[in-house]
C-alpha positions as CSV (number, residue, x, y, z in Angstrom):
1,X,0.0,0.0,0.0
2,X,1.4,3.4,-1.0
3,X,1.7,6.0,1.7
4,X,1.4,9.6,0.8
5,X,3.6,12.4,2.2
6,X,0.8,13.8,4.2
7,X,0.0,10.4,5.8
8,X,3.2,10.3,7.7
9,X,3.3,11.7,11.3
10,X,3.5,15.4,11.8
11,X,6.8,15.1,13.7
12,X,8.4,13.4,10.7
13,X,7.1,16.0,8.3
14,X,8.6,18.7,10.6
15,X,11.9,16.8,10.7
16,X,12.0,16.8,6.9
17,X,11.2,20.5,6.7
18,X,14.2,21.3,8.7
19,X,16.4,19.9,6.0
20,X,15.1,22.6,3.6
21,X,16.1,26.2,3.2
22,X,13.8,28.8,4.8
23,X,12.7,29.8,1.3
24,X,11.8,26.2,0.4
25,X,9.9,25.9,3.7
26,X,7.8,28.9,2.8
27,X,7.1,27.5,-0.7
28,X,5.9,24.3,0.8
29,X,3.8,26.0,3.5
30,X,2.1,28.3,0.9
31,X,1.1,25.3,-1.3
32,X,-0.2,23.0,1.3
33,X,-2.5,23.8,4.3
34,X,-1.3,20.7,6.2
35,X,2.4,21.7,5.9
36,X,1.4,25.3,6.8
37,X,-0.2,24.1,10.1
38,X,2.7,21.8,11.0
39,X,5.2,24.6,10.3
40,X,3.2,27.1,12.4
41,X,3.1,24.8,15.4
42,X,6.8,23.7,15.3
43,X,9.0,26.0,17.4
44,X,12.0,24.6,15.5
45,X,10.6,25.6,12.1
46,X,9.5,28.9,13.4
47,X,13.0,29.6,14.7
48,X,14.6,28.8,11.4
49,X,12.2,31.1,9.6
50,X,12.7,33.9,12.1
51,X,16.5,33.8,12.0
52,X,16.3,33.9,8.2
53,X,13.8,36.8,8.3
54,X,16.1,38.9,10.5
55,X,19.1,38.1,8.3
56,X,21.2,36.4,11.0
57,X,23.3,33.4,11.4
58,X,23.6,31.5,14.7
59,X,27.0,31.2,16.4
60,X,28.5,28.4,18.5
61,X,27.6,30.3,21.7
62,X,23.9,29.2,21.3
63,X,24.7,25.5,20.7
64,X,23.4,24.3,24.1
65,X,20.2,26.5,24.1
66,X,16.9,25.1,23.1
67,X,14.9,26.4,20.1
68,X,12.1,27.9,22.2
69,X,14.5,30.1,24.2
70,X,16.4,31.1,21.1
71,X,13.1,32.0,19.3
72,X,12.1,34.2,22.3
73,X,15.5,36.0,22.3
74,X,15.3,36.5,18.6
75,X,11.9,38.2,18.8
76,X,13.1,40.4,21.6
77,X,16.1,41.4,19.5
78,X,13.9,42.2,16.6
79,X,11.8,44.6,18.6
80,X,14.8,46.7,19.8
81,X,14.9,49.1,16.8
82,X,11.4,48.6,15.5
83,X,9.5,51.3,17.4
84,X,9.4,54.8,16.0
85,X,9.2,56.1,19.6
86,X,12.2,55.0,21.5
87,X,14.5,56.8,23.8
88,X,18.2,56.2,24.6
89,X,19.0,54.6,28.0
90,X,22.6,55.0,29.1
91,X,24.1,51.7,30.2
92,X,27.8,52.6,30.3
93,X,29.9,55.8,30.5
94,X,33.6,56.4,30.8
95,X,36.1,59.3,30.3
96,X,39.5,58.5,28.8
97,X,42.0,61.0,30.0
98,X,44.6,62.2,27.5
99,X,48.3,63.2,27.8
100,X,49.0,66.9,28.6
101,X,45.4,67.9,27.9
102,X,45.8,67.3,24.2
103,X,42.7,65.9,22.4
104,X,42.9,62.4,21.2
105,X,43.2,62.2,17.4
106,X,43.2,58.9,15.5
107,X,41.1,56.1,14.1
108,X,38.4,54.8,16.5
109,X,36.9,51.3,16.2
110,X,34.4,49.2,18.0
111,X,33.7,45.5,17.9
112,X,31.7,43.3,20.4
113,X,31.4,46.2,22.9
114,X,35.2,46.8,22.9
115,X,36.3,50.3,21.8
116,X,39.9,51.0,20.9
117,X,42.1,53.8,19.6
118,X,45.8,54.3,18.9
119,X,46.9,57.9,19.7
120,X,49.6,59.8,21.5
121,X,51.9,56.8,21.6
122,X,49.4,54.6,23.5
123,X,46.8,52.0,22.6
124,X,43.6,52.8,24.5
125,X,41.2,49.8,24.9
126,X,38.0,50.2,26.7
127,X,35.6,47.3,27.5
128,X,32.1,48.9,27.3
129,X,30.4,45.7,28.5
130,X,29.0,45.0,32.0
131,X,32.2,43.6,33.5
132,X,34.7,46.0,31.7
133,X,37.5,43.4,32.4
134,X,39.4,43.9,29.1
135,X,40.1,47.7,29.5
136,X,43.7,48.5,29.0
137,X,46.1,51.4,28.1
138,X,49.5,50.4,27.1
139,X,52.4,52.3,25.4
140,X,53.3,51.3,21.8
141,X,57.0,52.2,22.3
142,X,57.6,48.7,23.6
143,X,57.1,47.3,20.1
144,X,60.2,46.1,18.2
145,X,59.7,49.0,15.8
146,X,61.6,51.2,18.3
147,X,64.7,49.1,17.9
148,X,64.7,48.8,14.1
149,X,64.3,52.4,13.0
150,X,60.9,51.9,11.5
151,X,57.8,54.2,11.5
152,X,54.8,52.8,13.3
153,X,51.9,53.4,10.9
154,X,48.9,51.6,12.3
155,X,47.7,49.6,15.3
156,X,44.5,47.6,15.2
157,X,42.7,45.2,17.6
158,X,40.6,42.1,17.1
159,X,38.9,41.6,20.5
160,X,37.5,38.2,19.7
161,X,41.0,36.8,19.2
162,X,42.6,39.0,21.9
163,X,44.9,40.1,19.1
164,X,46.8,43.4,18.5
165,X,48.4,43.9,15.0
166,X,51.0,46.7,14.7
167,X,52.1,47.8,11.2
168,X,55.4,49.6,10.7
169,X,57.0,50.7,7.5
170,X,60.4,51.7,6.2
171,X,60.0,54.7,3.9
172,X,61.5,56.3,1.9
173,X,64.3,54.0,0.7
174,X,66.5,53.4,-2.3
175,X,66.4,50.3,-4.5
176,X,69.7,49.3,-6.1
177,X,69.1,45.8,-7.3
178,X,65.9,45.3,-9.4
179,X,64.4,41.8,-8.9
180,X,65.6,41.5,-5.3
181,X,63.0,41.6,-2.5
182,X,63.1,44.5,0.0
183,X,61.4,44.7,3.4
184,X,58.5,47.2,3.1
185,X,56.6,46.4,6.3
186,X,57.1,44.8,9.7
187,X,53.9,43.3,11.2
188,X,53.8,42.4,14.9
189,X,51.3,40.2,16.7
190,X,50.6,40.8,20.4
191,X,48.0,39.8,23.0
192,X,45.6,42.6,23.6
193,X,45.3,41.5,27.2
194,X,48.9,41.4,28.2
195,X,51.0,43.1,25.4
196,X,53.0,39.9,25.2
197,X,53.8,38.2,21.8
198,X,50.9,36.1,20.6
199,X,51.5,32.5,21.6
200,X,49.6,30.9,18.7
201,X,51.5,32.9,16.0
202,X,54.5,31.2,14.3
203,X,56.5,34.4,14.9
204,X,56.1,37.5,17.0
205,X,57.0,39.8,14.1
206,X,56.8,39.1,10.3
207,X,58.7,40.9,7.5
208,X,56.6,41.8,4.5
209,X,58.8,42.0,1.4
210,X,58.4,43.4,-2.1
211,X,60.2,42.9,-5.4
212,X,60.8,46.0,-7.4
213,X,60.9,46.1,-11.2
214,X,63.5,48.8,-11.5
215,X,66.1,50.6,-9.4
216,X,65.2,54.0,-7.9
217,X,63.9,56.0,-5.0
218,X,60.5,54.8,-3.6
219,X,58.1,55.5,-0.9
220,X,55.5,53.0,0.3
221,X,52.0,54.1,1.5
222,X,49.5,51.7,3.0
223,X,45.8,52.2,2.1
224,X,43.5,52.6,5.1
225,X,44.0,50.3,8.1
226,X,45.1,46.6,7.8
227,X,42.1,44.2,7.8
228,X,41.9,41.0,9.8
229,X,39.5,38.1,9.3
230,X,40.3,34.9,11.1
231,X,43.9,33.8,10.3
232,X,44.2,36.2,7.4
233,X,45.5,39.8,7.5
234,X,45.4,42.0,4.4
235,X,47.4,45.1,3.7
236,X,46.8,47.3,0.7
237,X,49.6,49.6,-0.3
238,X,50.9,51.6,-3.3
239,X,54.3,52.8,-4.5
240,X,55.3,56.4,-5.1
241,X,56.0,57.6,-7.7
242,X,54.7,54.7,-9.9
243,X,51.3,54.6,-8.0
244,X,51.2,50.9,-8.6
245,X,48.8,49.1,-6.2
246,X,49.7,45.9,-4.3
247,X,48.2,43.6,-1.7
248,X,50.1,41.8,1.1
249,X,48.2,38.6,2.1
250,X,49.3,37.3,5.5
251,X,48.6,34.1,7.4
252,X,49.5,35.4,10.9
253,X,49.3,32.1,12.6
254,X,51.6,30.3,10.2
255,X,53.9,33.3,9.7
256,X,53.5,33.5,6.0
257,X,53.3,36.7,3.9
258,X,53.3,37.4,0.1
259,X,52.8,40.4,-2.1
260,X,50.7,40.5,-5.3
261,X,50.0,43.3,-7.8
262,X,46.4,44.6,-8.4
263,X,45.0,46.0,-11.6
264,X,44.1,49.4,-10.1
265,X,46.3,52.4,-9.6
266,X,46.8,53.4,-5.9
267,X,46.5,56.8,-4.3
268,X,45.4,58.6,-1.2
269,X,41.7,58.2,-2.2
270,X,41.8,54.4,-2.8
271,X,39.9,52.3,-0.2
272,X,39.1,48.6,0.4
273,X,37.0,46.2,2.5
274,X,37.8,42.6,3.4
275,X,34.4,40.8,3.3
276,X,35.7,37.5,4.5
277,X,38.9,35.4,4.3
278,X,38.4,34.9,0.6
279,X,36.8,38.1,-0.7
280,X,38.0,41.7,-0.9
281,X,36.5,44.8,-2.4
282,X,38.7,47.7,-3.8
283,X,37.3,51.1,-4.5
284,X,39.6,53.0,-6.9
285,X,40.0,56.7,-7.4
286,X,38.5,56.2,-10.9
287,X,35.1,55.2,-9.6
288,X,35.5,51.5,-10.1
289,X,34.4,49.0,-7.5
290,X,36.4,45.8,-8.0
291,X,35.7,42.4,-6.4
292,X,38.6,40.0,-5.9
293,X,38.7,36.5,-4.5
294,X,41.8,35.3,-2.6
295,X,42.8,31.7,-3.4
296,X,43.0,29.5,-0.3
297,X,46.4,28.0,-0.8
298,X,48.6,31.2,-1.3
299,X,46.1,34.1,-1.0
300,X,46.8,35.2,-4.6
301,X,44.0,37.6,-5.8
302,X,41.8,36.8,-8.7
303,X,39.8,39.7,-10.2
304,X,36.2,38.6,-10.7
305,X,33.8,41.6,-11.2
306,X,34.1,45.3,-11.7
307,X,31.0,47.3,-10.8
308,X,31.0,50.7,-12.5
309,X,29.9,53.6,-10.3
310,X,27.9,56.5,-11.9
311,X,29.7,59.5,-13.3
312,X,30.7,62.0,-10.6
313,X,30.7,65.8,-10.7
314,X,33.5,67.6,-8.9
315,X,35.0,71.1,-9.0
316,X,38.7,70.8,-8.1
317,X,39.5,67.2,-7.1
318,X,38.1,63.6,-7.5
319,X,35.7,62.4,-4.8
320,X,37.0,60.5,-1.8
321,X,35.2,57.2,-0.9
322,X,34.7,56.1,2.7
323,X,33.4,52.6,3.3
324,X,31.1,51.7,6.2
325,X,30.4,48.0,6.9
326,X,29.8,45.5,9.6
327,X,32.9,44.2,11.5
328,X,34.0,40.6,10.7
329,X,33.0,37.8,13.0
330,X,34.8,35.0,11.0
331,X,37.2,34.2,13.9
332,X,38.2,31.5,16.3
333,X,37.2,33.3,19.5
334,X,39.7,33.5,22.3
335,X,37.0,35.4,24.2
336,X,33.9,33.4,23.4
337,X,31.9,35.4,25.9
338,X,32.3,38.4,23.6
339,X,30.8,36.6,20.5
340,X,27.2,37.5,20.0
341,X,24.6,34.7,19.7
342,X,23.7,36.0,16.2
343,X,25.7,37.7,13.5
344,X,24.5,39.1,10.2
345,X,24.7,36.9,7.1
346,X,26.4,38.4,4.1
347,X,23.2,38.2,2.0
348,X,21.5,40.6,4.5
349,X,24.3,43.1,5.0
350,X,24.7,46.5,3.5
351,X,27.7,48.6,2.6
352,X,27.4,52.4,2.8
353,X,29.7,54.2,0.4
354,X,30.2,57.8,1.5
355,X,31.0,59.8,-1.6
356,X,32.7,62.9,-0.4
357,X,32.8,65.3,-3.4
358,X,33.2,69.0,-3.4
359,X,30.0,69.1,-5.5
360,X,27.1,67.9,-3.4
361,X,28.2,64.7,-1.6
362,X,26.0,61.6,-1.4
363,X,25.9,58.2,0.2
364,X,25.2,55.0,-1.6
365,X,23.7,52.1,0.4
366,X,24.7,49.0,-1.4
367,X,23.3,45.5,-1.1
368,X,26.3,43.3,-0.1
369,X,24.7,40.3,-1.8
370,X,26.3,41.4,-5.0
371,X,29.7,40.5,-3.4
372,X,28.7,36.9,-2.5
373,X,29.8,33.7,-4.2
374,X,26.4,33.5,-6.0
375,X,27.2,36.8,-7.8
376,X,30.3,35.2,-9.5
377,X,29.1,33.5,-12.7
378,X,32.3,33.4,-14.7
379,X,36.0,32.6,-14.2
380,X,36.8,35.5,-16.5
381,X,36.6,39.1,-15.2
382,X,33.2,40.8,-15.8
383,X,32.4,44.5,-16.0
384,X,28.9,45.5,-14.9
385,X,27.7,49.0,-15.9
386,X,25.9,51.1,-13.3
387,X,22.6,50.8,-15.1
388,X,22.6,47.0,-14.7
389,X,23.2,47.0,-11.0
390,X,22.8,50.4,-9.4
391,X,19.0,50.9,-9.5
392,X,18.4,47.3,-8.3
393,X,21.0,47.0,-5.5
394,X,21.5,50.6,-4.2
395,X,19.8,53.5,-2.5
396,X,21.2,57.0,-2.9
397,X,20.8,59.8,-0.4
398,X,22.1,63.4,-0.2
399,X,24.7,63.7,2.5
400,X,26.8,66.2,4.5
401,X,30.3,65.2,5.9
402,X,29.3,66.4,9.4
403,X,26.7,63.6,9.6
404,X,28.2,60.5,11.2
405,X,27.4,57.0,9.9
406,X,27.7,53.5,11.3
407,X,26.5,50.1,9.9
408,X,25.6,46.8,11.4
409,X,24.0,44.1,9.3
410,X,21.2,45.6,7.3
411,X,20.9,48.6,9.5
412,X,22.5,52.1,9.2
413,X,22.7,54.6,12.1
414,X,22.7,58.2,10.9
415,X,23.3,61.2,13.2
416,X,21.1,64.1,11.8
417,X,20.4,67.5,13.3
418,X,17.4,67.8,15.6
419,X,16.2,70.9,13.7
420,X,15.0,69.0,10.7
421,X,14.5,65.5,9.4
422,X,14.6,65.8,5.6
423,X,12.1,64.1,3.3
424,X,13.6,61.4,1.0
425,X,15.6,63.1,-1.7
426,X,16.1,66.4,0.1
427,X,19.5,67.8,0.6
428,X,20.8,67.4,4.1
429,X,22.2,70.5,5.8
430,X,25.3,70.4,8.0
431,X,25.2,70.9,11.7
432,X,24.6,74.5,12.6
433,X,27.7,76.5,13.4
434,X,26.2,79.5,15.0
435,X,23.6,77.6,17.0
436,X,25.4,74.3,17.6
437,X,25.2,74.6,21.3
438,X,21.4,74.4,21.0
439,X,21.1,72.4,17.8
440,X,21.9,68.9,18.9
441,X,21.4,65.7,16.9
442,X,19.3,62.6,16.9
443,X,20.2,59.1,15.8
444,X,18.1,57.6,12.9
445,X,18.1,53.9,12.3
446,X,17.4,52.8,8.7
447,X,16.9,49.1,7.9
448,X,17.3,47.8,4.4
449,X,16.4,44.2,5.1
450,X,13.8,43.2,2.4
451,X,12.1,40.7,4.7
452,X,11.8,43.2,7.5
453,X,10.3,45.7,5.1
454,X,7.8,43.2,3.9
455,X,6.7,42.7,7.5
456,X,6.4,46.4,8.0
457,X,4.0,46.6,5.0
458,X,1.9,43.9,6.6
459,X,-0.5,45.8,9.1
460,X,-1.2,42.5,10.9
461,X,2.4,41.7,11.8
462,X,2.9,42.6,15.4
463,X,6.7,42.5,15.0
464,X,6.7,45.5,12.6
465,X,4.3,47.8,14.5
466,X,5.5,51.4,14.4
467,X,7.9,51.1,11.5
468,X,7.8,53.7,8.7
469,X,8.4,52.4,5.2
470,X,10.1,54.9,3.0
471,X,11.5,55.1,-0.5
472,X,14.4,57.3,-1.7
473,X,13.3,60.2,-3.8
474,X,14.8,61.8,-6.8
475,X,18.0,63.7,-5.8
476,X,17.4,67.4,-6.5
477,X,21.2,68.2,-6.4
478,X,24.0,65.7,-6.1
479,X,27.5,64.9,-7.4
480,X,26.1,62.0,-9.5
481,X,25.7,62.4,-13.2
482,X,22.3,61.4,-14.6
483,X,19.2,60.0,-12.8
484,X,19.7,58.2,-9.5
485,X,16.2,56.9,-8.6
486,X,15.9,53.5,-6.8
487,X,12.7,51.6,-6.3
488,X,14.1,49.9,-3.1
489,X,12.4,50.8,0.1
490,X,13.7,50.9,3.7
491,X,12.3,51.3,7.2
492,X,13.0,54.3,9.4
493,X,12.9,54.9,13.1
494,X,14.5,57.7,15.2
495,X,15.7,58.0,18.7
496,X,13.7,60.7,20.5
497,X,16.7,61.5,22.8
498,X,18.7,64.7,21.8
499,X,22.4,64.4,22.0
500,X,24.8,67.4,22.2
501,X,26.7,68.2,19.1
502,X,29.7,70.2,20.4
503,X,32.8,67.9,20.3
504,X,30.8,64.9,19.0
505,X,33.2,62.6,17.3
506,X,32.0,59.1,16.3
507,X,29.0,56.8,16.3
508,X,29.0,53.0,16.4
509,X,26.0,50.8,15.8
510,X,26.0,47.3,17.3
511,X,23.4,44.6,17.5
512,X,21.6,45.9,20.6
513,X,23.4,49.2,21.5
514,X,24.9,52.4,20.2
515,X,28.3,53.7,21.2
516,X,29.0,57.4,20.9
517,X,32.2,59.4,21.6
518,X,32.9,63.1,22.3
519,X,36.5,64.3,22.1
520,X,37.5,67.3,24.2
521,X,40.7,68.9,25.2
522,X,42.2,66.5,27.8
523,X,39.6,63.8,27.5
524,X,37.4,61.6,25.4
525,X,34.0,60.6,26.6
526,X,32.4,57.3,25.7
527,X,28.7,56.8,26.2
528,X,26.8,53.5,25.5
529,X,23.1,53.6,25.1
530,X,20.4,51.0,24.3
531,X,16.8,51.5,23.1
532,X,14.3,52.2,25.9
533,X,11.0,51.6,24.2
534,X,8.1,53.9,24.9
535,X,4.6,52.5,24.8
């Protein structure tokens, strides 16, 4: 006797459904009422659908927690930024005192509630979590750079791996023998918690070498900060005067480093982002957005796709591109307690490209899905014109450089003046200079997750109550040449708490909190806030 699929026990049908992707589960549920009822009653299926809808991936920290508890925490997490009437509740505050009353000036970064900054010959690390056990301040003059007559260029931290990476360079220098390799960088690996050499690294310091094609006088300039993802560290750099662009790919645990040329020309306006251990995006001064994959064996880059940005207007100099993305969580965690239970999947993430032109700057919100493996359809390099990808995968907004930006997953935090909230497509004014004492700012949260937007459009979805769905309008004035209208929608909420503008420095969005900093003479203030929902 034949037994139909719907004749088997509901528990077995539920078990089979869990082997399917969330999209396939939805397809099955919409074509069969029995499957729909079983899926609705199963907490395991509902959890898989909810984590997919929010654009998250589960980490190992939740491996011992049951699905019912995880589903409850997911729904609580989804409600944090979903109300249009939330206030900021301060959960942490600290003042970092500076040397001789001089304001701190340098690159600030945040990951997993850990803030750090290299300035004034010190690495400042502040643990903004409840226990604050990882806070440190240690001088960088103890690095080996001080004994090798090198220039310390950059110091970055990966809190999850308890890792500090210090980059030093030797520049300028003279090349006598073409074809021979010369040391261009020295990279050191230390424990963030103790300043000692990292025990899991094959060497405490690693020389990065480069082979020159011709004798001459050269200077080496690194592009932005080094990027770390798991065992891989990437350094982009270019040579002066040739402007040739190169990449150093480092396996810091094995102590291996190698240099490779890239097709772009380098310069002070070049930028890049390491998506994961295998994927890197390079934004050139010429308005090209190039996708490379790094081979697993030796890290050699393979050019895959070039996305053409629209033509740019400028008066005196080419635009400068600033990249805002989510920190990488592809690490073996030395501090597993810092690892969040959920991290954004690449398919749900956005990249905000800040186009700083002297003719009406803009921001481009780009769907990171175009950088996934599914976007690579050919082994040969492909060039994609703006008209084929821009309108479908980007949103464009007017911008002012005084407005701070931060990205986490599919969300973007945007600090805008209290005095006005522009309609989509309107030009954004800068913070008031004459009235800045009174004209503070509010933090707006824009979410570009398509599934969240679909929920917000559904009046019967309790999870989306209070969300405003908006669509970018036509830009009245911008640095972009031609039309820049996108049909993509987004949801918008705003914090009703006013923050003071004077000395405001940076803004960092994390999964469940915002970290803001103010830099004054003699100190830097860190304030951590989380949403306090108002009924």
